GUROKE-194213 format. One record per atom (N, C-alpha, C): y, x, z; residue in three letters. Coordinates in steps of 0.2 Angstrom, whole numbers, plus 5000, padded with zeros to 4 digits. Layout:
N
YXZALA...
***
This chain:
437
499450045000MET500050005000MET500650045000MET501150034996ALA501750074995ALA502150065001ALA502550115004LEU502950115009LEU503550075007LEU503850035012PRO504449985010PRO505050025011PRO505150085008LEU505750135010LEU506150135003LEU506750145004GLU507250164998GLU507450234999GLU507350274994ARG507450344994ARG508250354993ARG508550394998ILE509250404997ILE509350474994ILE508950524996ASP508950584993ASP508350624995ASP508350684994GLY507650724995GLY507450725002GLY507850705007LEU507650705014LEU507850645018LEU508050595015ARG508250535019ARG507950475015ARG507750425020TRP507350365017TRP507650305021TRP507850255018LEU508050195022LEU507550145022LEU507450115028LEU507050055030LEU507550005030LEU507649955025PRO508149915025PRO508049855030PRO508649825032ARG508649765036ARG508249705034ARG508149705028ARG507749645025ARG507049655026ARG506849715028TYR506149725030TYR505849675035TYR506349665040ARG506149615045ARG506749575047ARG506749515048ALA507349475049ALA507649485056ALA507249515061ALA507549525067ALA507949595068ALA507849635063MET508249695063MET508949685063MET509249725068LEU510049715068LEU510349775064LEU509949825063VAL510249885059VAL509649915055VAL509849955050PRO509249975046PRO508950035050PRO508350055047GLY508050115049GLY508250175045GLY508250235047MET508350295043MET507850345045MET507450365040ILE506950415041ILE507050485038ILE507050535041TYR507150605039TYR506450645037TYR506450665031GLY505850705030GLY505750705022GLY505250755020ASP505150765013ASP504550715011ASP504350715005GLU503950675002GLU503250675006GLU503050735008ALA502350745011ALA502350715018ALA502950725022LEU502950695029LEU503050625029LEU503450595024VAL503550525024VAL502950495021VAL502550525017GLY501950495014GLY501450495019GLY501450535024ALA500950535030ALA501050475034ALA501550435034LEU501750385038LEU501250325036LEU501050325030GLU500650265028GLU499950265032GLU499850205035GLY499350195039GLY499450205046GLY500050235048ASP500350245055ASP500750185056ASP500850165063LEU501250115065LEU501950135066LEU502150195065ALA502850215066ALA503350175063ALA503250155056LEU503750115053LEU503850045056LEU503250015059GLU503349955062GLU503749965069GLU503650025072GLN503950035078GLN504750055077GLN504850085071ILE505550095069ILE505950025068ILE505549985065ALA505849915064ALA505949875071ALA505449885075ASN505549855082ASN506149875086ASN506249945086VAL506749975089VAL507449945086VAL507449935080ALA508049915076ALA508249845078ALA507749805081SER507949735084SER508149735091SER508249785094LEU508449785101LEU509149775102LEU509349735107PRO510049715108PRO510549785109PRO511149775106GLY511649835107GLY511549895103GLY510949895098ILE510849955095ILE511449965090ILE511650035089VAL512150055085VAL511950095079VAL512250085073GLY512050135068GLY511450125064GLY510950165066TYR510250155063TYR509750165069TYR509150145067SER508550165071SER508250225067SER508350285071LEU508250345067LEU507550375069LEU507250405064ALA506650445064ALA506750515062ALA506550565066MET506550635064MET505950655060MET505950715057PRO505450725052PRO504750735056PRO504650735062ASP504050735065ASP503850675068ASP504150615066VAL503950555068VAL503250535067VAL502950495073HIS502350475072HIS502250415078HIS501750375078GLN501650325082GLN501650345089GLN502050305094GLY502050325101GLY501950255105GLY502150255111TYR502150205115TYR502850165115TYR502850105112GLY503450065111GLY503850095105GLY504250145107PHE504650185102PHE504150235099PHE504250255092PRO503850305090PRO504050375093PRO503650425093ILE503850485095ILE504250515089ILE504850545090GLY505250575085GLY505850525084GLY505950475089ALA506450425088ALA507050435091ALA507650415088VAL508250425091VAL508650355090VAL508850325096ALA509250265095ALA509750255100ALA510350235098ALA510950235102ALA511150165104ALA511250145110PHE511450075112PHE512150075115PHE512550025114ASP513150015117ASP513150015124ASP513550045128GLU513450055135GLU513549985138GLU513949945136ASP514149875139ASP513649825136ASP513449825130GLU512949775127GLU512249795126GLU512149855127GLY511449885125GLY510949885131GLY510449915129ILE509849915134ILE509649985135ILE509149995140ILE508850055141ILE508150045142ILE507650085139SER506950065138SER506550125140SER506150125145PRO505650175147PRO505250205141PRO505050155137GLY504650175131GLY505050215126GLY505750215126GLY506150255122GLY506350325125GLY506050335131VAL506150395134VAL505450435134VAL504950395136GLY504250425136GLY504050435143GLY503350455143TYR503050465150TYR503250535152TYR503250585148ASP503450655151ASP504150655151ASP504550625155ILE505250625155ILE505550705155ILE506050715151SER506350775150SER505850835149SER505250815146CYS504850875143CYS505350915138CYS505250975138GLY505751015134GLY505551085133GLY505951125130VAL505751195128VAL506351235130VAL506151295132ARG506651355133ARG506451415130ARG506851455127LEU506751515124LEU507051575127LEU506651625129MET506851675133MET506851735128MET507351775127VAL507351835122VAL507351895126VAL507151955122SER507152015125SER507252075120SER507352135122SER507352195118SER506752225117SER506152195120VAL505552225120VAL505252215113VAL504952275110THR504652265103THR503952255103THR503752225097VAL503052215097VAL502552275098VAL502752335096GLU502352395098GLU502252405105GLU502752385109GLU502752395116GLU502252355120GLU502152295117VAL501652245120VAL500952245117VAL500852275111THR500252275107THR499652295111THR499752345115GLY499152365119GLY499052335126GLY499552285127ARG499552255134ARG499452175134ARG499252155128LEU499152085127LEU498652055132LEU498152085133GLU497652055138GLU497852055145GLU498252105147ALA498552105154ALA499052055154ALA499452055149LEU500052005149LEU499751935149LEU499251915145ALA498951845146ALA498651835153ALA498251875155GLN497951865162GLN498551855167GLN499051895167SER499551895172SER499951825171SER500051805165LEU500351745164LEU499951685167LEU499251685166PHE498851635168PHE498851635176PHE498851695179SER498851695186SER499551675189SER500051685186ALA500751675188ALA500951595188ALA500651565182VAL500851495181VAL500251455180VAL500051415185PRO499451375185PRO499551325179PRO498951315175SER498951265170SER498351225170SER498351165166GLY497751125166GLY497951055169GLY497451015168VAL497550945171VAL497550945179VAL498050915182GLY498050915189GLY498250985192GLY498451025189SER498651095191SER499151085197SER499051135202ARG499451135208ARG499751205208ARG500451205211GLY500751275211GLY500751305218GLY501051365218ALA501151395225ALA501651365229ALA502151325225LEU502651295229LEU502351225231LEU502451215238SER502251145240SER502951125244SER503251075241LEU503851055244LEU503851005250LEU504251015254SER504350965259SER504750905256SER504650845260ALA505050785257ALA505750805256ALA506050835261LYS506750855260LYS506950895254LYS506550945253ASP506650995248ASP506550955241ASP506050915241LEU505850875235LEU506450835233LEU506850805238GLN507450765236GLN507950805234GLN508050865236LYS508550915234LYS508350935226LYS507750945225VAL507550955218VAL507750905213VAL507650835215LEU507750785211LEU508550775210LEU508950795215ALA509650785215ALA509950845211ALA509650905211HIS510050965209HIS509651005203HIS509050985202GLY508751015196GLY508651095197GLY508851125191ALA508751195190ALA509251225195ALA509751195197ARG510251225202ARG509851235209ARG509451195211TRP509051205217TRP508651265216TRP508351275210ALA507851335209ALA508251395209ALA508851395206VAL509251465206VAL509451475214VAL509651425217GLU509851435224GLU509351465228GLU508751445227LYS508151475230LYS507851545228LYS508251565223GLY508051635221GLY507651635214GLY507551575211PHE507151575205PHE507651585199PHE507951645198GLY508351645193GLY509051665195GLY509551665191ASP510251675192ASP510751625189ASP511351635191GLY511851585189GLY511951585181GLY511851645178HIS511951645171HIS511451595167HIS510851585170ASP510351545168ASP510551475167ASP510951455172LEU511251385172LEU511751375166LEU512051425164THR512551415158THR512151405152THR511451415152ARG511051415146ARG510551355146ARG510651305151ILE510251245151ILE510751185150ILE510551145146GLU510951085144GLU511151045151GLU511751025151GLU512050985157GLU512051035163GLU512051105162GLY512151145167GLY511551155172GLY511051125170GLY510451125174GLY510251065178GLY510651015178PHE510450955181PHE510850895179PHE510550835179LEU510850775177LEU511250745183LEU511850725183ASP512250695188ASP511950625188ASP512050585194GLY511850515194GLY511150505196GLY510750555197ALA510050555199ALA509950525206ALA509450485207ASP509350455214ASP508650455216ASP508450505220GLY507750515222GLY507450455226GLY507850415229SER507650355232SER507450295228SER507550305221ALA507350255216ALA506650265214ALA506350325217LEU505650345215LEU505150315220LEU504550295217SER504050265222SER503750325226SER503350305231GLN503050355235GLN502550395231GLN502150355227ARG501650385222ARG501950435218ARG502550425215ALA502850475211ALA503050535215ALA503350525221LEU503550585225LEU502850625227LEU502350585229ASP501750625231ASP501450665225ASP501550635219ARG501250675213ARG501650735211ARG502250735213GLY502650795211GLY502750845217GLY502550835223ARG502750875228ARG502450945227ARG501850955225ASP501551025224ASP501351035217ASP501751015212GLN501751025205GLN502251065202GLN502751085206LEU503351125203LEU503151195202LEU503351215196GLY503051285194GLY502451285190GLY502151225188THR501551225184THR501651195177THR501251215173LEU501251205166LEU501051135164LEU500451115167GLY500151055165GLY499651065159GLY499551005156SER498951015151SER499250985144SER498750965139GLY498950935133GLY499250995129GLY499850975126ASN500151025121ASN500751065124ASN500651075131HIS501151115135HIS500951185134HIS501451235134PHE501151305133PHE501751355135PHE501551415136ILE501951475136ILE501751515130ILE502151535126GLU501951565120GLU502351635119GLU502051685119VAL502351755118VAL502351765110VAL503051765108GLN503151775100GLN503451835098GLN503551845092ALA503951905089ALA504351875084ALA505051895084VAL505451875079VAL505251905072VAL505151865067GLU504851885061GLU505451895056GLU505951845056ALA506451855051ALA507051815053ALA507651845051LEU508251815052LEU508651795046LEU508851725046PHE509151695040PHE509951695041PHE510151705047ASP510851705048ASP510951755054ASP511051825051THR511051875055THR511551885060THR512251865059PRO512751865064PRO512651815070PRO512351755068ARG512251705073ARG511651735077ARG511151755074ALA510551775078ALA510651835082ALA511051885080TRP511251945084TRP511651915090TRP512151875089ALA512551845094ALA512151815100ALA511551785098TRP511051755102TRP510551805105TRP510551865103GLY510151915106GLY509451915102GLY509451895096LEU508851895092LEU508851945088LEU508351995088ARG508252045083ARG507552045080ARG507552065074GLU506852065070GLU506352115074GLU505752095075GLY505252135078GLY505252125086GLY505752095089ALA505852085096ALA505352035099ALA505152035105VAL504751995108VAL505151935111VAL504951875111VAL505251815114VAL504751775117VAL504951735122VAL504451685125VAL504751615125VAL504251575122LEU504451505121LEU504051465127LEU504351425130ILE504051385136ILE504151305134ILE503551265135HIS503551195133HIS503251165139HIS503551125143CYS503251085148CYS503851035151CYS503650985155GLY504050935158GLY504050925165GLY504050855166SER504050835173SER503450815177SER502850835173ARG502250825176ARG502050755179ARG501650755184GLY501450685186GLY501950645189GLY502550675191LEU503050635194LEU503450595189LEU503550635183GLY503850595178GLY503450545175GLY502850555174HIS502350505171HIS502350445176HIS502350455182GLN502350395187GLN502950355187GLN503550395186VAL504150355185VAL504150315179VAL503950335174CYS503850295168CYS503450235169CYS502850245172ASP502350195173ASP502650145178ASP502950165183ASP503250115188ASP503750075184ASP504150105180ALA504750065177ALA504450015171ALA503950035168LEU503649995163LEU503349925166LEU503049935172LYS502849885176LYS503349835178LYS503849865181ALA504449835184ALA504849795178ALA504949825173MET505349795167MET504949735164MET504249745164ASN503849685161ASN503849625166ASN504049635172ARG504149575177ARG504749545177ARG505249575174ILE505949545174ILE506049475172ILE506349435176LYS506449365174LYS507249355174LYS507449295172GLY508149275172GLY508549315167GLY509249325169PRO509749345164PRO509649415162PRO509249455166SER509149525164SER508549535159SER508149475158ALA507549485154ALA507749485147ALA507449535143VAL507649545136VAL507049535132VAL507049485127PRO506449465123PRO506349525118PRO505749545118VAL505549605113VAL504949585109VAL504949625103PRO504349605099PRO503649635101PRO503749685106ASP503149725108ASP503249735116ASP502749715120ARG502849725127ARG502949805129ARG502749845124GLN502849915126GLN503549935125GLN503949895122LEU504749905121LEU505049865127LEU504749845132CYS505049815138CYS505749855140CYS506249825142CYS506849855143CYS507349815147CYS507849835149ALA508349805153ALA509049815151ALA509549775151PRO510249785150PRO510449845154PRO510749895151LEU510949955154LEU511449945160LEU511849885160ARG512249875165ARG511849835171ARG511249815170SER510949775175SER510649815181SER510449785186GLU510249825192GLU509649865190GLU509149825186GLU508549855184GLU508649915179GLU509149915175GLY509349965170GLY509650025174GLY510050015179ARG510350065182ARG509850105187ARG509450065189ARG508950095194ARG508450145190ARG508250115184TYR507850165180TYR508250225178TYR508850215176LEU509250275173LEU509250325179LEU509350305185ALA509450345191ALA508750385192ALA508250345192ALA507550375193ALA507350425187ALA507550405181MET507450445175MET507850515176MET508450515178ARG508850575179ARG508550615185ARG508250585190ALA507950625195ALA507250655192ALA506950625188ALA506350655185ALA506550705180ALA507050695177ALA507350755172ALA507550815176ALA507850805182ASN507950865186ASN507350895189ASN506850865190PHE506250895192PHE505950935186PHE505950915180ALA505750945174ALA506251015173ALA506851005174LEU507351065173LEU507151115178LEU507051095184ALA506851145190ALA506151175188ALA505751135186ASN505051155184ASN505051215179ASN505451205173ARG505551255168ARG505851315171ARG506351305175GLN506751365178GLN506251405182GLN505851375186VAL505351415191VAL504851445186VAL504551415181ILE504151445177ILE504451505173ILE505051495171GLY505451545167GLY505551605172GLY505651595178TRP505751655183TRP505051685184TRP504551655184LYS503851685185LYS503651725179LYS503851695173VAL503651735167VAL504151805167VAL504751795169ARG505151855169ARG504851905174ARG504651885180GLU504351925185GLU503651965182GLU503251925178VAL502751955175VAL502952015170VAL503452005166PHE503652055162PHE503952115166PHE504252105171ARG504552155175ARG503952195178ARG503452165180SER502852195183SER502452245179SER502552225172LEU502252265167LEU502652325164LEU503252325167GLY503752375165GLY504152365159GLY504152295157LEU504452275151LEU505152255153LEU505652255149SER506352245150SER506452165152SER506952155155ASP507052085157ASP507152035151ASP506851975153LEU506951915148LEU507651885150LEU507951865144ARG508651825145ARG508551755142ARG508751705146LEU508751645143LEU509251625138LEU508951605132LEU509451585126LEU509651515127LEU509151475128TYR509351405129TYR508751365131TYR508851305135ASP508351265137ASP508651195136ASP508251155132VAL508451085130VAL507851035131VAL508050975133SER507550925134SER507450875128SER506850855127HIS506750795123HIS506450745128HIS506350685126ASN506150625131ASN506750615136ASN507250595134THR507850575138THR508250525136THR508650495140ALA509150445138ALA509850465141ALA510350495137HIS510950515140HIS511550465138HIS511950455142VAL512550415141VAL513050465138VAL513250455132GLU513750505128GLU514250465125GLU514750505123THR515250475118THR515150505111THR515150455107HIS515050475099HIS515550425095HIS515750455089VAL516050415085VAL515550365081VAL515650305082ALA515150255078ALA515550195076ALA515350185069GLU515650125066GLU516450135066GLU516650195066GLY517350205065GLY517750215072GLY517450215077LYS517850225084LYS517350255089LYS517750285094ARG517350325099ARG517050275104ARG516450285105ARG516050235109ARG515650265114ARG515550235120ARG515050265125ARG514350225123ARG513950275122LEU513250255120LEU512750285124LEU512150245125CYS511550265129CYS511050295123CYS511050355122VAL510650385117VAL509950405119VAL509450365117HIS508750375118HIS508550435113HIS508250485116ARG507950535111ARG507150545114ARG506750515110LYS506050525112LYS505650565107LYS505450625109GLY505250675105GLY505750695100GLY506350705103ALA506950725099ALA507450755104ALA507850805102THR508250845106THR508950835104THR509450855108ARG510150865106ARG510150925101ARG510650915097ALA510850975092ALA511650975092ALA511950995097LEU512650995097LEU513051045092LEU513551015089PRO513851055084PRO514351115087PRO514551155083PRO515051205085PRO515751165088PRO515951195094GLY516551165097GLY516451115101GLY515851085102HIS515651035107HIS515851055114HIS516151005117ALA516351025124ALA515751025129ALA515251005128ALA514651005132ALA514251075132ALA514451115127LEU514151185126LEU514551235131LEU514251275134PRO514551335137PRO515051375133PRO515551405136ALA516051435132ALA515751485127ALA515251525129GLU515051575125GLU514551555119GLU514351495120LEU513951465114LEU514351415110LEU514951395112ARG515351345109ARG515551365101ARG515751425100PRO515951445093PRO515351435088PRO514751445090LEU514151445085LEU513751385085LEU513851335090GLY513451275091GLY512851285095GLY512551235096GLN511951235101GLN511351275098GLN510951315101PRO510351345099PRO509851285099PRO509551265093VAL509051215092VAL508351245092VAL507951225096LEU507251255096LEU506751205094LEU506351235088VAL505851195085VAL505251225085VAL504751215090PRO504151245091PRO503651225085PRO503351275082GLY502851265077GLY502151235080GLY501751215076SER501051205078SER500651265079SER500051255082MET499651315084MET499551355079MET499851425079GLY499651475074GLY500251475069GLY500751425069THR501251435064THR501951445067THR502451465063ALA503051495066ALA503451435069ALA503851455074SER504351415077SER505051435074SER505551395075TYR506151405072TYR506751395077TYR507251445077VAL507851435080VAL508351415075VAL508651355076LEU509151335072LEU509851325076LEU510351295072ALA510951275076ALA511251205074ALA511551175079GLY511851115078GLY512351115073GLY512451065069THR513051055064THR513450995065THR514050995061GLU514450935062GLU514150875058GLU513850895052ARG513550835049ARG512950805053ARG512550845056GLY512050815060GLY512250775065GLY512850795068ALA513150765074ALA513350695071ALA513650695065GLU513950625063GLU513350575061GLU512850605058GLU512250565056GLU511750545061GLU511650585066THR511050575071THR511250575078THR511950565079PHE512150565086PHE511950635089PHE512050685085ALA511950755087ALA511150765089ALA510750745085SER510050745087SER509650785082SER509050805084THR508550835079THR507850825081THR507350855077CYS506650845079CYS506550895085CYS505950885088HIS505750925094HIS505150965092HIS504950965086GLY504351005084GLY504151005077GLY503651035075ALA503451035068ALA503250965066ALA503350955060GLY503150885057GLY502450875057GLY502250815058ARG501550795059ARG501250775052ARG500650805050ARG500350795044ARG499750755046ARG499450755052LEU498850715054LEU498950675060LEU498650625061SER498650585067SER498350625072SER498450605079ARG498150645084ARG497350645084ARG497150585082GLN496350575082GLN496150625076GLN496450625070ALA496250655064ALA496250735066ALA496750755070ALA496850825071ALA496250845076ALA496150805081LYS495550815085LYS494850825081LYS494850775076ALA494150785072ALA494150845068ALA494750865066ALA494750925061ALA494650985065ALA494750995072THR494651055076THR494051045080THR493650995080ALA493050985084ALA492651045083ALA492351075089GLY491851125088GLY492151195087GLY492851205086ARG493151265085ARG493051305091ARG492951375091THR492951415096THR493551455097THR493851445103TRP494451475105TRP494351545109TRP494851585109PRO494851645113PRO494651635120PRO494251685123ALA494051685130ALA494551665135ALA495151685134ALA495751675138ALA495851605139ALA495651565134TRP495851495134TRP495251455138TRP494651475138HIS494051445141HIS494251415148HIS493951355149ASP494051325156ASP494751305158ASP495251305152ARG495851285154ARG496151225149ARG495651185147GLY495751125143GLY495251115138GLY495251065134SER494751045129SER494751095123SER494251105120SER494251155114SER494751135109SER494951065109SER495451045103SER496151055106SER496251065112SER496951065114SER496951125120SER496951185118PRO496951235123PRO497651235127PRO497651255133ASN498251245137ASN498451325139ASN499051325141GLY499251395144GLY499551435139GLY499551505140PRO499951555136PRO499551555129PRO500051555124ARG499751565117ARG500051635114ARG499651675113LEU499851745111LEU499651765104LEU
***
């Protein structure tokens, strides 16, 4: 069956409003022919249309190049809702709240680590627990956990896990204001208390990489990237705490009655008006979970830095840390005027342009470093936010490599594959966890 899309150019495809009567705005999909063609048989297009029918949506229901079916919203979705008339949806943020990536750069060369890869891998495994249900060396008191939820990476730096410069290279300065730990259930708190500083499972990783090529040498050098240098990319999120916050919110919003109830075409899209008590409560809980994720990556980054030091390698410096799976209230020009919008980015990250006030002064002239991890065994990319991207996508971009196979198809394709010994007993053979060297 042909996809119901209208081609705008080589990389943009319109899902027109006439596709479904309930759509309030069109859908816009970014991707080449191969990536868009892979959507046939996937429910992502239906989900893009569903998102386009939610109250208060502005502009387009956007889909990034790595879009694929998710819970409620597709993964790779961006949708902005008017602060006064719009909604907030846990399905538009995702279960792993503020899952994100950080890139740490160094002057270490590939030659310096070639003979130490086994020691490096084993040290990273020892320093950063990984796998399902992993627990860390940090066991937080109830009081300290509340501080983490309120202050994010700032708490970690205050405790000696990094320095003040790190905070200038984390979006929002390392924490989201307006977080409220009291909005979390006891179950969520219990799940997070001893998971800070752990990687988790699934597609989370610590990857030791080498810079292979520079396409914009002045910008790359300004960011500390040199050909042949070693860098470390970290991908993880809010662990069981964030998962529980999402689960609790989905249940609560599916029970809403009265004026705050929002009719939706799919129960997975349950939501609440942003201005409602239920909406404000979820936003405060989501921000607390995001702060946990920011602190988690900061602690892990510090542990990785300590491993490099222990092996006599030069210090790692944080280039940038950016989250996907968030909802931020931001100011954008939309429909010809400046508006306050709640921008849901699920499997998508910010890509702020040069000069943006939210960037630290030393990064502002060149724009935000945009981190796009590759699939296992393929290259990752460091890009930069642009003005055009900001205008078209509410300053957003994809969070990873484009998907060519569904999750089930990928599992089937890799079934029975033998992974290096360092990965054994740290996850299924189809989804190795932990360091990727």
